[in-house]
N, C-alpha and C positions, 0 to 999 in steps of 0.2 A: 502494499500498499505507499509503504515512503517513497521508494523510488517513483510508484506512479505519480504521485503528487507534484514529487520534483521533477518530472519529465512535465507536467502541465504549466510548474515553475518555468522552466528553460523556452518551454513554446510560445510563453507569455513576454519573453526577452527577445524572443525570437530563440528561450529555453523557459511527478510522480511519488475411545471414539470409538473408531470400530472395527470389527473384526479382522484379525490382520492378513489373514487368509481367505478372505471373499473370493469367490470364481469369478472368471474372467468370463466377461459378456458373452453371449453367443451371436451369432448369425442370425439373421430375420429370417428364421423359418416361416413364422406368424404372416409375412406379407403374402396378399391374396394372387396367387398363380392364376386367376382368371382375368385374363385382360379387356374384357369385356363389361366388366362390373367393376362397383367403385372398392376401393379399397379401404378396409376396414381400419379407423385407429386402433391401436393395441394398445393394453391397458398396460401402465408401467410395472415393472418386473418389482420386486421386494426391496431388495438393494436398488434400486434408480428412486424410491420413493424416499428411502432413507437416506439416499445420497444429497436426495431435494430437501428434505427437511433439518440436515445436519448444515448443510450449505446456507439456507436460511439463517439458522443460529451464527456460523462461521462470516454471514458479511454483516450482521450486526455488531461482532467482535472487531472487525476490520474495521468498520466506520469510529466506533468508539477510539478504538486503539489510535486511528489516525488523528484523532483532536485531542487525545491523553499526552501523547509524545510532543509533538509540537509546544504543547502547553506548560509541559515542564522543562523545555528546553527555555520559557521564556519566562517562568515563572519563581525558578531556581537562579536565575542569571547566569544558567549554562552558556547561552548561545553568547553573550558577552563576553562569559570569558575564552570561546573559543574565539572571537574576533581579535582579543587581546595578543593569543598565540599567534594568529595569522599576522596579526600585525610586527609583532616581534621575528617572525621569520619572513615574511614576503617582502614588508618594509615600503615598496611601492603599491599605490593603489590597486593596479589590476592583479597583481600577485597576490595583493593580502586576497581578494575575492575569491582567486582560483585555491590557496591554501585552505582560504574556511570552507569554500564548500568541498573539497577534499576532505578535509576532519570531518564535517558536518554529516556528509556521508557513510563514512566509512561509520564512525559514532551509531549511524543509525542501522547501518546494514549488520552491527553485532547485536542492537537491541532488539531486531526485528527478527532477526535468525532465529529463533527459536518456533514463531511463528509460522515463519517463511517455509520452517523445515519441515514441522507437520502439516502447510498447509500443500507446499510443492510437491514432498516427497511420501512421507508418511500415508495422509490421506489417500492420496493417488493409487498407491500400490494397495493400500486395505481396499479400494474398491476395483481391483485387478485391470484398472485402466491407464498404469504405468509400465512401461520395462525398463525405467533409468535406472543403473548404477547410482551409488551416491556417488561416487568420483566425477559421473556426468553431470548429474545434480548442482553439486558445489562448483562444478567447474564451469557452467553455465551461469549461475549465480554472481561468478565472479569478475567475467565477464558482461554479465548487463551492469554491475557495479562499476567496471571500467568505464566502459559507454556512457552509462549517465555522468560520469564525472566529466571526460571530455568532451560531451556536449554540452555541457553545464557552462564546463570552462571557456568552450566558445562563443557560449552567447550568454550565461547569466550577467555579464558584466554590463551588455546594453542597455536592461531596465534601469539598473543602479546609476548609469552613467545620465539617464535620461531625467531620473530622481533627484539628480545633484543640478541637472543644469535646466528642466525645466518642471521642478515640483508641482507645480499646477495642472500641469498637460501631460504628465510622464505617460498615464493610463493611457490616454487616445493616442500616443505615437509608440506605443509599446504595442496597442492593439493592432495597429497599423503594420507593423512588421510581423505580425503572426500567421499573416497569407505565404508570404515569402517565405519564411520558415519554412511552415507545413510542406511548400511545393519540394524546398528543396531535401527536406527529409525524404517523402516520397520519392526522390530521383535517387538516394544515393544508399538508402537503405534495404533494397535488392541487391545491391554489387556490393557494398562495403558491409553492410551489420548482419545481414540475413546470414549468410554462409560462415560467418564464426560459431552460428549451434549449430548447423548441419549441414550435411552435405548435400547439394545440388546438381541435379547431372539431366544429360537429354532422355526423354521415355523408352521406357526398354520395350514396350509394345509399340511398334511403330505402326502397327496397321490402325492402331486407336488413335495414335498419334495424327497420321493422316487425315483420320475421321475429324478431330476436334479443330485441326487448323483449316478444314473444307468448312466447319461449323461458323469458325471464326471468320472466315471469310464472305462468308454466308451472312453473319452479323453485322459485317462492315468496318472489320478490325483488321487494317490491313499491317500485314510487317508483323504478326504474333512469333512468339516464341513459349516454346512447351518444356516447363522443367518437371521432373520426377524427383523429387524431395525425400531423403531416406529417414522420415520422423519414426518411422518404428523403433530404432534404435532408444526414441521417449515415451512412445505413447502409444495404447492401442486403438483410441479415438481416431476417427476418422475426419480429412479437410481437405478444402482445396479452395483456390482464390487467385485474385488477379491483382497484380501488386506493378509499382514503378510508375514512372512517370514518362512521358516522351520515348528517347530511345533506353530507357530501362525496363519499360514496360514487358510484362509476362505473364503468362498462365502457370500458375504451379499447383502441383496435384500431391498431395501426401501418398505415399506408398501404401499405407494403410488403407486408405480409400480404393485403392485400383487392386487391391486383394478384397476387398467384402462388398464391393457395387460391382456389378456387370455393366457388359460397356453401354448398354441405351441408358443406365442410372447414372453412369459419367457423365454422360454427354447429358443429361439434363444439368445436372450439378455446373458442368462447365456453361451451358448456356443461361444458366442463373448469375454465374460469375462477371461473362460478358454483357448481359444485362447492367450491371453495376457498369463496368465501363462505358458502353452504349449510350448510357443516358445521364454518364456523365455525376452519378453520386458520389463519388468521390471529391471532386471539385465544387458540387455544391457545398457540399458537406463541410471541407473546410473555410468557405465562408462564412458558411451558416454559424459554426465554431468561434470563427473570427470574433462574431457582433457578439456572440453570448461570452465569449472571453475579455471583449472589452468592456463589455457590464459589468463583468463580475470584476474586474480592475476598476471601475469608475467604485462600484460598494466597496472595493480595500479601501481604495483615495480617502473615501470620506470614512468609513468607519476607524480607519487606524488612526484619524487625529483622536479622537475622543479616548479611543484607547492606551493612546502613547500620553494622553495629558494625564490618566490616574495612574498608569501602571508604569510609566516610562523610568520613574527613580528602581523600581525592582528591575525591570529588564536589565536594567545597565544601558537603556541607551532612549534617546528620545527623539529620535528622527528615522524616517521613514527608508531613506538613503542610507542609514547605517547598513554594512553588509549582515550584522546580528540580528536584523529584523528579517531576515529568511522564515524561522518559524512561524512569524507571525503571518506572514503573508502566505505561507503553507498552512496554516488556522484558518483564517480568513475565506480561505478557495475552499478547504473542505467543506467549511460551512455555506457557502453559496452554492458549491456543487450536489450536497442534499438537495436545496430548494429546485434548481434546476435540471437536475438528473431525469424528472418525470418529462422534459418540454424536450431534452437533448434525444432520448430514447424512441420517443414517440415518433419523431425525426426519423431516427433510424430503422424501426418497424414499416414505416411508411415506404422507403426505399429498399428495404429486404420484400416488401409484398410486390412491389412492382418489378422488382429484377425477378421473381417470380413468374410475375405473368409474362414478361418480354421471351424466359424460357419455353413456357407455355405455347408463346404463340410463336417462337422460333420452330419447337420441333414437333408440336400438336402429339405428345405422346404424355397424355395423363397420368398412365399404369405405370411407367419409369419415373415418371414426379412422383408419385405417391410413395409407390414402393423402396423408392431412396430415403425418402425421410422416415417410412417406419426401420430402416436399419440404422439411419442415422439415431432413431430415437433407441435404439436397443443396443447398438452399439457404444455410445456415447451418456448410456445412460443416465437419459432425458426422463422427463415428466409432461405428457402431453399436453395437459390443460394446468399451467401452475396458478396460483390464487390470483388476485388484484393486485397487492404490494408488489409480490415478485414482477407483474409485469410493468409496474410503473417505476421501480427503482432499478429492476435488475435487465427487464426484456428488454434485448436489444434487437430479437427476433420476434416477431409473431410465434405463437407457440405453437411447436409440431402439430396439434392435433388441428389449430386453423388453418395450418399449411397443404394438408393433408385431406381436410374437406374442401378446400378453395381447388386443390388439385382435383378431385373428384367433380367439382362443378362444371367450373370455368370451360368452357367448348362452346365459344361464341362462330366457328369456323364450321360446325356440325348445324349450328341453324342459319348460315349466311349472314351472320350481324358481323357488323365490321370491327377488326381487331387493332387496338390502341398502337399498336408499334409495328406493324406491317408494312407500312410507309419506310420504315428503317433497314429493313431487309432486302439484301442482292436476290435479286432471280438467279434460279441455278433451272440447268436445265430440265430437273426434272419437275418445277415446277409448271 
């Protein structure tokens, strides 16, 4: 949670139980084999329900933890003490920020380690979803820490410089810098960041790769490249995505997905991901999130005044442009994020639904679409009908039950009704 909140802060500146031997989830034998009929939404397994309920508890723990730790840094004066160490080591303003950030994040990493270890390693193994060795998990956590420190060092100085030079408008200028930073992040992540964690290579199934590329051409995506990532060394869950920007855009499939879905189901998943790209969801989301972040920064600007006036003596600083204020910014952003998360997630769910529609209209294979999500539910230990609170504060996608129902019912081509995205498809000889 800490690294996640810090990652958000970096972006603002243009810059974050259960039984040990639970059985691994089985492939979806319950998916309907009758391609002419609707695919029923399967009941969740007992294990999935247990994971859903414990996950809700863990989410609450993470939210409270995300408020408690920065508050302790502030009210104990520890943040100001770290700034004092950084000042003695770094001396010059820029290096003081870099040293403070490195010390702060390393200390946070150590504080968070027990919870992160349980959440990312013990719990995933307990539910049979992880293949990671402790060595791989620990290595990935250190890489994530190093990447966060490097990215923070490159960008965190920007909002603090703006705080010094334009104390009344820093939130506006910082917010305006968020979109170019996020586009830059999209550009470099597939090439420089993702390969630090897993091996990316060409698809092994060349026949399926050819079908995916043909589908991409039909969807109007030119110059596509397909990568298979060896994710089975980490997880038994399945996933696929389109990533990158400009000349780094690529289609990525986890090897677990290729192992557990048949070709038609993989093609639908790819059609969905291509929908995100063709409909420019990432671009729209960047500008949408940038507006939210700018508003959040303005709230930080206004709220921090009263807080510093009242508690500045206890914190050991009384100005927001002091690098020791980082935990205060994190704390306020955490509170604000709880308020705006339902708005952001509603926006995300809308995009996911439209990508589903795009995939259906592109392939017209309702059965493969529905059975692919039956398998995703069972392989990822998902619950098809989560409650309203989950949907509002955790639901990045429509529920699997809603999606399977939509796949069963959406067939405008059968009744001659117009389709929303047909005009975006390149006509093939088969058409």
